[in-house]
All heavy atoms as TSV, in Angstrom:
chain	resi	resn	atom	element	x	y	z
A	1	MET	N	N	14.038	-60.504	-42.995
A	1	MET	CA	C	15.178	-60.754	-43.863
A	1	MET	C	C	14.767	-60.725	-45.347
A	1	MET	O	O	15.479	-60.206	-46.170
A	1	MET	CB	C	15.814	-62.089	-43.448
A	1	MET	CG	C	17.040	-62.422	-44.224
A	1	MET	SD	S	18.343	-61.294	-43.763
A	1	MET	CE	C	19.646	-61.807	-44.798
A	2	GLU	N	N	13.613	-61.338	-45.614
A	2	GLU	CA	C	13.116	-61.379	-46.978
A	2	GLU	C	C	12.791	-59.973	-47.478
A	2	GLU	O	O	13.029	-59.654	-48.643
A	2	GLU	CB	C	11.860	-62.246	-47.016
A	2	GLU	CG	C	11.506	-62.746	-48.407
A	2	GLU	CD	C	10.379	-63.764	-48.365
A	2	GLU	OE1	O	10.606	-64.821	-47.725
A	2	GLU	OE2	O	9.344	-63.437	-48.911
A	3	THR	N	N	12.292	-59.128	-46.614
A	3	THR	CA	C	11.936	-57.764	-47.000
A	3	THR	C	C	13.232	-56.986	-47.316
A	3	THR	O	O	13.261	-56.228	-48.284
A	3	THR	CB	C	11.198	-57.064	-45.835
A	3	THR	OG1	O	10.088	-57.818	-45.499
A	3	THR	CG2	C	10.799	-55.666	-46.250
A	4	LEU	N	N	14.247	-57.177	-46.534
A	4	LEU	CA	C	15.531	-56.521	-46.768
A	4	LEU	C	C	16.115	-56.927	-48.118
A	4	LEU	O	O	16.603	-56.090	-48.875
A	4	LEU	CB	C	16.521	-56.794	-45.632
A	4	LEU	CG	C	17.875	-56.137	-45.756
A	4	LEU	CD1	C	17.737	-54.629	-45.793
A	4	LEU	CD2	C	18.749	-56.560	-44.590
A	5	LEU	N	N	16.068	-58.234	-48.390
A	5	LEU	CA	C	16.555	-58.736	-49.662
A	5	LEU	C	C	15.761	-58.169	-50.845
A	5	LEU	O	O	16.322	-57.778	-51.864
A	5	LEU	CB	C	16.499	-60.251	-49.678
A	5	LEU	CG	C	17.070	-60.961	-50.899
A	5	LEU	CD1	C	18.515	-60.580	-51.118
A	5	LEU	CD2	C	16.906	-62.457	-50.805
A	6	THR	N	N	14.447	-58.028	-50.689
A	6	THR	CA	C	13.608	-57.459	-51.698
A	6	THR	C	C	13.982	-55.994	-51.966
A	6	THR	O	O	14.095	-55.549	-53.097
A	6	THR	CB	C	12.127	-57.566	-51.309
A	6	THR	OG1	O	11.807	-58.951	-51.088
A	6	THR	CG2	C	11.197	-57.017	-52.394
A	7	ILE	N	N	14.175	-55.255	-50.867
A	7	ILE	CA	C	14.510	-53.842	-50.996
A	7	ILE	C	C	15.883	-53.697	-51.704
A	7	ILE	O	O	16.029	-52.838	-52.588
A	7	ILE	CB	C	14.543	-53.177	-49.600
A	7	ILE	CG1	C	13.131	-53.060	-49.044
A	7	ILE	CG2	C	15.211	-51.813	-49.682
A	7	ILE	CD1	C	13.072	-52.644	-47.629
A	8	ILE	N	N	16.832	-54.495	-51.332
A	8	ILE	CA	C	18.176	-54.404	-51.949
A	8	ILE	C	C	18.097	-54.761	-53.427
A	8	ILE	O	O	18.667	-54.115	-54.300
A	8	ILE	CB	C	19.163	-55.342	-51.212
A	8	ILE	CG1	C	19.454	-54.725	-49.827
A	8	ILE	CG2	C	20.459	-55.478	-51.998
A	8	ILE	CD1	C	20.280	-55.662	-48.939
A	9	THR	N	N	17.287	-55.777	-53.769
A	9	THR	CA	C	17.143	-56.181	-55.155
A	9	THR	C	C	16.490	-55.102	-55.969
A	9	THR	O	O	16.958	-54.755	-57.058
A	9	THR	CB	C	16.303	-57.483	-55.236
A	9	THR	OG1	O	16.945	-58.479	-54.473
A	9	THR	CG2	C	16.146	-57.960	-56.673
A	10	ILE	N	N	15.422	-54.518	-55.464
A	10	ILE	CA	C	14.721	-53.436	-56.193
A	10	ILE	C	C	15.663	-52.234	-56.357
A	10	ILE	O	O	15.750	-51.648	-57.412
A	10	ILE	CB	C	13.437	-53.003	-55.432
A	10	ILE	CG1	C	12.412	-54.179	-55.553
A	10	ILE	CG2	C	12.869	-51.743	-55.998
A	10	ILE	CD1	C	11.191	-53.973	-54.700
A	11	TRP	N	N	16.418	-51.892	-55.296
A	11	TRP	CA	C	17.338	-50.773	-55.378
A	11	TRP	C	C	18.398	-51.017	-56.447
A	11	TRP	O	O	18.725	-50.145	-57.233
A	11	TRP	CB	C	17.994	-50.545	-54.014
A	11	TRP	CG	C	19.041	-49.476	-54.046
A	11	TRP	CD1	C	18.817	-48.135	-54.017
A	11	TRP	CD2	C	20.450	-49.655	-54.141
A	11	TRP	NE1	N	20.035	-47.450	-54.094
A	11	TRP	CE2	C	21.040	-48.372	-54.174
A	11	TRP	CE3	C	21.234	-50.762	-54.235
A	11	TRP	CZ2	C	22.410	-48.198	-54.269
A	11	TRP	CZ3	C	22.609	-50.597	-54.340
A	11	TRP	CH2	C	23.171	-49.321	-54.346
A	12	PHE	N	N	18.948	-52.219	-56.458
A	12	PHE	CA	C	20.002	-52.534	-57.439
A	12	PHE	C	C	19.440	-52.509	-58.876
A	12	PHE	O	O	20.025	-51.882	-59.735
A	12	PHE	CB	C	20.547	-53.936	-57.139
A	12	PHE	CG	C	21.623	-54.355	-58.119
A	12	PHE	CD1	C	22.875	-53.771	-58.039
A	12	PHE	CD2	C	21.355	-55.263	-59.097
A	12	PHE	CE1	C	23.877	-54.158	-58.955
A	12	PHE	CE2	C	22.340	-55.654	-60.018
A	12	PHE	CZ	C	23.594	-55.080	-59.935
A	13	VAL	N	N	18.284	-53.099	-59.085
A	13	VAL	CA	C	17.679	-53.101	-60.413
A	13	VAL	C	C	17.330	-51.680	-60.855
A	13	VAL	O	O	17.507	-51.302	-61.997
A	13	VAL	CB	C	16.455	-54.036	-60.450
A	13	VAL	CG1	C	15.662	-53.889	-61.734
A	13	VAL	CG2	C	16.882	-55.479	-60.250
A	14	ALA	N	N	16.802	-50.854	-59.941
A	14	ALA	CA	C	16.476	-49.466	-60.279
A	14	ALA	C	C	17.697	-48.617	-60.506
A	14	ALA	O	O	17.630	-47.638	-61.249
A	14	ALA	CB	C	15.594	-48.914	-59.163
A	15	SER	N	N	18.791	-48.933	-59.890
A	15	SER	CA	C	19.980	-48.081	-60.029
A	15	SER	C	C	20.638	-48.220	-61.412
A	15	SER	O	O	21.326	-47.325	-61.844
A	15	SER	CB	C	21.006	-48.378	-58.945
A	15	SER	OG	O	21.585	-49.677	-59.113
A	16	ILE	N	N	20.449	-49.359	-62.054
A	16	ILE	CA	C	21.091	-49.560	-63.356
A	16	ILE	C	C	20.547	-48.567	-64.424
A	16	ILE	O	O	21.331	-47.860	-65.051
A	16	ILE	CB	C	20.933	-51.024	-63.824
A	16	ILE	CG1	C	21.719	-51.950	-62.889
A	16	ILE	CG2	C	21.388	-51.219	-65.271
A	16	ILE	CD1	C	21.495	-53.423	-63.097
A	17	PRO	N	N	19.236	-48.448	-64.609
A	17	PRO	CA	C	18.738	-47.449	-65.564
A	17	PRO	C	C	19.121	-46.022	-65.165
A	17	PRO	O	O	19.445	-45.185	-66.003
A	17	PRO	CB	C	17.240	-47.591	-65.553
A	17	PRO	CG	C	17.000	-48.955	-65.013
A	17	PRO	CD	C	18.138	-49.242	-64.102
A	18	ALA	N	N	19.122	-45.734	-63.855
A	18	ALA	CA	C	19.505	-44.411	-63.399
A	18	ALA	C	C	20.934	-44.093	-63.774
A	18	ALA	O	O	21.246	-42.994	-64.203
A	18	ALA	CB	C	19.288	-44.299	-61.882
A	19	THR	N	N	21.825	-45.057	-63.658
A	19	THR	CA	C	23.232	-44.900	-63.991
A	19	THR	C	C	23.376	-44.686	-65.496
A	19	THR	O	O	24.137	-43.819	-65.930
A	19	THR	CB	C	24.039	-46.132	-63.564
A	19	THR	OG1	O	23.882	-46.286	-62.160
A	19	THR	CG2	C	25.505	-45.968	-63.898
A	20	LEU	N	N	22.623	-45.416	-66.262
A	20	LEU	CA	C	22.686	-45.259	-67.735
A	20	LEU	C	C	22.186	-43.904	-68.171
A	20	LEU	O	O	22.751	-43.243	-69.053
A	20	LEU	CB	C	21.882	-46.366	-68.408
A	20	LEU	CG	C	22.402	-47.787	-68.248
A	20	LEU	CD1	C	21.453	-48.785	-68.828
A	20	LEU	CD2	C	23.790	-47.927	-68.850
A	21	ILE	N	N	21.105	-43.431	-67.540
A	21	ILE	CA	C	20.584	-42.103	-67.848
A	21	ILE	C	C	21.576	-41.041	-67.476
A	21	ILE	O	O	21.819	-40.111	-68.219
A	21	ILE	CB	C	19.234	-41.891	-67.107
A	21	ILE	CG1	C	18.154	-42.776	-67.730
A	21	ILE	CG2	C	18.797	-40.426	-67.178
A	21	ILE	CD1	C	16.862	-42.835	-66.918
A	22	LEU	N	N	22.184	-41.157	-66.311
A	22	LEU	CA	C	23.200	-40.196	-65.852
A	22	LEU	C	C	24.383	-40.188	-66.833
A	22	LEU	O	O	24.900	-39.101	-67.186
A	22	LEU	CB	C	23.657	-40.520	-64.432
A	22	LEU	CG	C	24.648	-39.556	-63.822
A	22	LEU	CD1	C	24.062	-38.141	-63.761
A	22	LEU	CD2	C	25.011	-40.047	-62.411
A	23	ALA	N	N	24.836	-41.322	-67.250
A	23	ALA	CA	C	25.948	-41.413	-68.216
A	23	ALA	C	C	25.572	-40.735	-69.517
A	23	ALA	O	O	26.394	-40.041	-70.144
A	23	ALA	CB	C	26.316	-42.876	-68.447
A	24	ARG	N	N	24.331	-40.919	-69.967
A	24	ARG	CA	C	23.901	-40.289	-71.216
A	24	ARG	C	C	23.849	-38.777	-71.078
A	24	ARG	O	O	24.286	-38.041	-71.988
A	24	ARG	CB	C	22.517	-40.818	-71.597
A	24	ARG	CG	C	22.046	-40.347	-72.947
A	24	ARG	CD	C	20.790	-40.990	-73.367
A	24	ARG	NE	N	21.067	-42.390	-73.660
A	24	ARG	CZ	C	20.172	-43.280	-73.983
A	24	ARG	NH1	N	18.907	-42.912	-74.041
A	24	ARG	NH2	N	20.498	-44.510	-74.266
A	25	ILE	N	N	23.395	-38.294	-69.939
A	25	ILE	CA	C	23.350	-36.845	-69.674
A	25	ILE	C	C	24.759	-36.265	-69.672
A	25	ILE	O	O	25.045	-35.231	-70.245
A	25	ILE	CB	C	22.590	-36.556	-68.372
A	25	ILE	CG1	C	21.122	-36.826	-68.564
A	25	ILE	CG2	C	22.826	-35.087	-67.954
A	25	ILE	CD1	C	20.321	-36.821	-67.254
A	26	LEU	N	N	25.673	-36.947	-68.937
A	26	LEU	CA	C	27.035	-36.445	-68.877
A	26	LEU	C	C	27.729	-36.473	-70.225
A	26	LEU	O	O	28.495	-35.564	-70.571
A	26	LEU	CB	C	27.827	-37.271	-67.858
A	26	LEU	CG	C	27.405	-37.093	-66.385
A	26	LEU	CD1	C	28.134	-38.066	-65.493
A	26	LEU	CD2	C	27.629	-35.666	-65.948
A	27	GLY	N	N	27.442	-37.514	-71.021
A	27	GLY	CA	C	28.015	-37.576	-72.370
A	27	GLY	C	C	27.498	-36.423	-73.249
A	27	GLY	O	O	28.278	-35.832	-73.983
A	28	ALA	N	N	26.213	-36.143	-73.146
A	28	ALA	CA	C	25.642	-35.031	-73.940
A	28	ALA	C	C	26.236	-33.693	-73.496
A	28	ALA	O	O	26.535	-32.841	-74.341
A	28	ALA	CB	C	24.139	-35.022	-73.802
A	29	THR	N	N	26.425	-33.521	-72.191
A	29	THR	CA	C	27.007	-32.285	-71.687
A	29	THR	C	C	28.428	-32.124	-72.208
A	29	THR	O	O	28.840	-31.035	-72.594
A	29	THR	CB	C	26.991	-32.316	-70.140
A	29	THR	OG1	O	25.654	-32.453	-69.706
A	29	THR	CG2	C	27.553	-31.024	-69.602
A	30	SER	N	N	29.155	-33.195	-72.211
A	30	SER	CA	C	30.532	-33.155	-72.697
A	30	SER	C	C	30.588	-32.780	-74.182
A	30	SER	O	O	31.415	-31.960	-74.596
A	30	SER	CB	C	31.214	-34.516	-72.479
A	30	SER	OG	O	32.515	-34.507	-72.985
A	31	ARG	N	N	29.716	-33.370	-74.979
A	31	ARG	CA	C	29.653	-33.039	-76.410
A	31	ARG	C	C	29.272	-31.585	-76.621
A	31	ARG	O	O	29.839	-30.899	-77.475
A	31	ARG	CB	C	28.662	-33.936	-77.125
A	31	ARG	CG	C	29.223	-35.335	-77.440
A	31	ARG	CD	C	28.311	-36.074	-78.375
A	31	ARG	NE	N	26.990	-36.272	-77.818
A	31	ARG	CZ	C	26.607	-37.263	-77.004
A	31	ARG	NH1	N	27.487	-38.145	-76.616
A	31	ARG	NH2	N	25.367	-37.347	-76.580
A	32	MET	N	N	28.332	-31.080	-75.810
A	32	MET	CA	C	27.932	-29.683	-75.926
A	32	MET	C	C	29.085	-28.760	-75.588
A	32	MET	O	O	29.280	-27.734	-76.247
A	32	MET	CB	C	26.717	-29.396	-75.009
A	32	MET	CG	C	25.414	-30.043	-75.483
A	32	MET	SD	S	24.095	-29.927	-74.319
A	32	MET	CE	C	23.914	-28.146	-74.149
A	33	GLN	N	N	29.875	-29.117	-74.581
A	33	GLN	CA	C	31.040	-28.296	-74.204
A	33	GLN	C	C	32.061	-28.315	-75.333
A	33	GLN	O	O	32.658	-27.247	-75.656
A	33	GLN	CB	C	31.678	-28.830	-72.939
A	33	GLN	CG	C	31.004	-28.367	-71.689
A	33	GLN	CD	C	31.746	-28.832	-70.454
A	33	GLN	OE1	O	32.305	-29.889	-70.431
A	33	GLN	NE2	N	31.727	-28.001	-69.421
A	34	GLU	N	N	32.277	-29.470	-75.953
A	34	GLU	CA	C	33.242	-29.561	-77.054
A	34	GLU	C	C	32.787	-28.691	-78.222
A	34	GLU	O	O	33.594	-27.981	-78.864
A	34	GLU	CB	C	33.421	-31.003	-77.473
A	34	GLU	CG	C	34.202	-31.827	-76.475
A	34	GLU	CD	C	34.220	-33.331	-76.835
A	34	GLU	OE1	O	33.716	-33.671	-77.898
A	34	GLU	OE2	O	34.790	-34.076	-76.055
A	35	GLU	N	N	31.486	-28.720	-78.547
A	35	GLU	CA	C	30.945	-27.916	-79.639
A	35	GLU	C	C	31.101	-26.428	-79.348
A	35	GLU	O	O	31.473	-25.642	-80.213
A	35	GLU	CB	C	29.480	-28.304	-79.895
A	35	GLU	CG	C	29.298	-29.651	-80.479
A	35	GLU	CD	C	27.824	-30.053	-80.575
A	35	GLU	OE1	O	26.944	-29.235	-80.205
A	35	GLU	OE2	O	27.567	-31.200	-80.967
A	36	ALA	N	N	30.788	-26.044	-78.091
A	36	ALA	CA	C	30.879	-24.641	-77.732
A	36	ALA	C	C	32.354	-24.180	-77.797
A	36	ALA	O	O	32.629	-23.056	-78.266
A	36	ALA	CB	C	30.345	-24.421	-76.342
A	37	THR	N	N	33.265	-25.024	-77.384
A	37	THR	CA	C	34.690	-24.662	-77.432
A	37	THR	C	C	35.139	-24.524	-78.856
A	37	THR	O	O	35.873	-23.578	-79.223
A	37	THR	CB	C	35.536	-25.762	-76.717
A	37	THR	OG1	O	35.110	-25.859	-75.380
A	37	THR	CG2	C	37.010	-25.417	-76.735
A	38	ALA	N	N	34.668	-25.405	-79.722
A	38	ALA	CA	C	35.044	-25.328	-81.130
A	38	ALA	C	C	34.494	-24.069	-81.779
A	38	ALA	O	O	35.180	-23.410	-82.583
A	38	ALA	CB	C	34.512	-26.558	-81.889
A	39	GLU	N	N	33.265	-23.689	-81.426
A	39	GLU	CA	C	32.691	-22.450	-81.948
A	39	GLU	C	C	33.427	-21.221	-81.476
A	39	GLU	O	O	33.683	-20.281	-82.256
A	39	GLU	CB	C	31.225	-22.358	-81.550
A	39	GLU	CG	C	30.308	-23.347	-82.286
A	39	GLU	CD	C	28.891	-23.350	-81.746
A	39	GLU	OE1	O	28.560	-22.498	-80.885
A	39	GLU	OE2	O	28.130	-24.230	-82.172
A	40	LEU	N	N	33.827	-21.200	-80.205
A	40	LEU	CA	C	34.584	-20.080	-79.676
A	40	LEU	C	C	35.963	-19.979	-80.355
A	40	LEU	O	O	36.425	-18.877	-80.704
A	40	LEU	CB	C	34.774	-20.214	-78.167
A	40	LEU	CG	C	33.552	-19.912	-77.304
A	40	LEU	CD1	C	33.831	-20.267	-75.848
A	40	LEU	CD2	C	33.153	-18.467	-77.425
A	41	LEU	N	N	36.576	-21.096	-80.590
A	41	LEU	CA	C	37.891	-21.105	-81.256
A	41	LEU	C	C	37.760	-20.590	-82.679
A	41	LEU	O	O	38.579	-19.819	-83.140
A	41	LEU	CB	C	38.469	-22.524	-81.211
A	41	LEU	CG	C	39.834	-22.698	-81.865
A	41	LEU	CD1	C	40.878	-21.785	-81.180
A	41	LEU	CD2	C	40.275	-24.137	-81.832
A	42	ALA	N	N	36.701	-21.040	-83.363
A	42	ALA	CA	C	36.476	-20.580	-84.740
A	42	ALA	C	C	36.222	-19.094	-84.781
A	42	ALA	O	O	36.752	-18.366	-85.620
A	42	ALA	CB	C	35.295	-21.332	-85.343
A	43	ALA	N	N	35.417	-18.581	-83.828
A	43	ALA	CA	C	35.154	-17.153	-83.776
A	43	ALA	C	C	36.412	-16.365	-83.479
A	43	ALA	O	O	36.642	-15.287	-84.055
A	43	ALA	CB	C	34.057	-16.872	-82.720
A	44	ALA	N	N	37.222	-16.858	-82.576
A	44	ALA	CA	C	38.488	-16.163	-82.244
A	44	ALA	C	C	39.432	-16.173	-83.423
A	44	ALA	O	O	40.128	-15.167	-83.672
A	44	ALA	CB	C	39.148	-16.840	-81.028
A	45	THR	N	N	39.455	-17.241	-84.193
A	45	THR	CA	C	40.309	-17.311	-85.379
A	45	THR	C	C	39.862	-16.309	-86.427
A	45	THR	O	O	40.670	-15.576	-87.001
A	45	THR	CB	C	40.265	-18.750	-85.962
A	45	THR	OG1	O	40.703	-19.652	-84.970
A	45	THR	CG2	C	41.200	-18.847	-87.163
A	46	VAL	N	N	38.555	-16.213	-86.632
A	46	VAL	CA	C	38.019	-15.267	-87.598
A	46	VAL	C	C	38.337	-13.825	-87.133
A	46	VAL	O	O	38.727	-12.983	-87.968
A	46	VAL	CB	C	36.483	-15.441	-87.783
A	46	VAL	CG1	C	35.876	-14.293	-88.560
A	46	VAL	CG2	C	36.215	-16.766	-88.487
A	47	GLU	N	N	38.202	-13.577	-85.879
A	47	GLU	CA	C	38.479	-12.227	-85.315
A	47	GLU	C	C	39.958	-11.890	-85.485
A	47	GLU	O	O	40.311	-10.775	-85.884
A	47	GLU	CB	C	38.086	-12.167	-83.826
A	47	GLU	CG	C	38.338	-10.821	-83.186
A	47	GLU	CD	C	37.441	-9.715	-83.731
A	47	GLU	OE1	O	36.339	-10.040	-84.193
A	47	GLU	OE2	O	37.855	-8.536	-83.671
A	48	ALA	N	N	40.853	-12.844	-85.211
A	48	ALA	CA	C	42.250	-12.604	-85.351
A	48	ALA	C	C	42.622	-12.357	-86.818
A	48	ALA	O	O	43.465	-11.505	-87.114
A	48	ALA	CB	C	43.064	-13.796	-84.808
A	49	GLN	N	N	41.985	-13.068	-87.735
A	49	GLN	CA	C	42.289	-12.871	-89.145
A	49	GLN	C	C	41.779	-11.503	-89.619
A	49	GLN	O	O	42.463	-10.855	-90.384
A	49	GLN	CB	C	41.593	-13.976	-89.978
A	49	GLN	CG	C	42.292	-15.327	-89.850
A	49	GLN	CD	C	41.542	-16.431	-90.579
A	49	GLN	OE1	O	40.411	-16.267	-90.991
A	49	GLN	NE2	N	42.157	-17.586	-90.667
A	50	SER	N	N	40.623	-11.073	-89.116
A	50	SER	CA	C	40.096	-9.784	-89.536
A	50	SER	C	C	40.963	-8.649	-88.974
A	50	SER	O	O	41.166	-7.626	-89.619
A	50	SER	CB	C	38.653	-9.583	-89.123
A	50	SER	OG	O	38.530	-9.530	-87.696
A	51	VAL	N	N	41.512	-8.821	-87.793
A	51	VAL	CA	C	42.407	-7.813	-87.200
A	51	VAL	C	C	43.706	-7.762	-87.965
A	51	VAL	O	O	44.267	-6.694	-88.264
A	51	VAL	CB	C	42.664	-8.134	-85.702
A	51	VAL	CG1	C	43.797	-7.278	-85.174
A	51	VAL	CG2	C	41.406	-7.902	-84.903
A	52	ALA	N	N	44.206	-8.922	-88.429
A	52	ALA	CA	C	45.451	-9.005	-89.194
A	52	ALA	C	C	45.303	-8.353	-90.547
A	52	ALA	O	O	46.277	-7.786	-91.058
A	52	ALA	CB	C	45.903	-10.463	-89.315
A	53	VAL	N	N	44.135	-8.386	-91.130
A	53	VAL	CA	C	43.901	-7.811	-92.453
A	53	VAL	C	C	43.889	-6.286	-92.369
A	53	VAL	O	O	44.366	-5.606	-93.284
A	53	VAL	CB	C	42.578	-8.341	-93.053
A	53	VAL	CG1	C	42.185	-7.603	-94.278
A	53	VAL	CG2	C	42.687	-9.828	-93.307
A	54	ARG	N	N	43.401	-5.769	-91.270
A	54	ARG	CA	C	43.330	-4.288	-91.129
A	54	ARG	C	C	44.686	-3.707	-91.046
A	54	ARG	O	O	45.549	-3.354	-91.313
A	54	ARG	CB	C	42.622	-3.945	-89.838
A	54	ARG	CG	C	41.183	-4.291	-89.859
A	54	ARG	CD	C	40.513	-3.802	-88.582
A	54	ARG	NE	N	39.293	-4.533	-88.397
A	54	ARG	CZ	C	38.603	-4.491	-87.284
A	54	ARG	NH1	N	39.015	-3.856	-86.260
A	54	ARG	NH2	N	37.496	-5.174	-87.177
């Protein structure tokens, strides 16, 4: 019983940093997607303006 409690405690304590790391990775991925979307939108706007000038 003591071994089981030790395993559960270690698993719980170890899962907290893993969750924080995963959240940080997902947050960075989301920011990268937003930046890429903004860049694509800016490029499309420039392209549309250059077509309109012609």
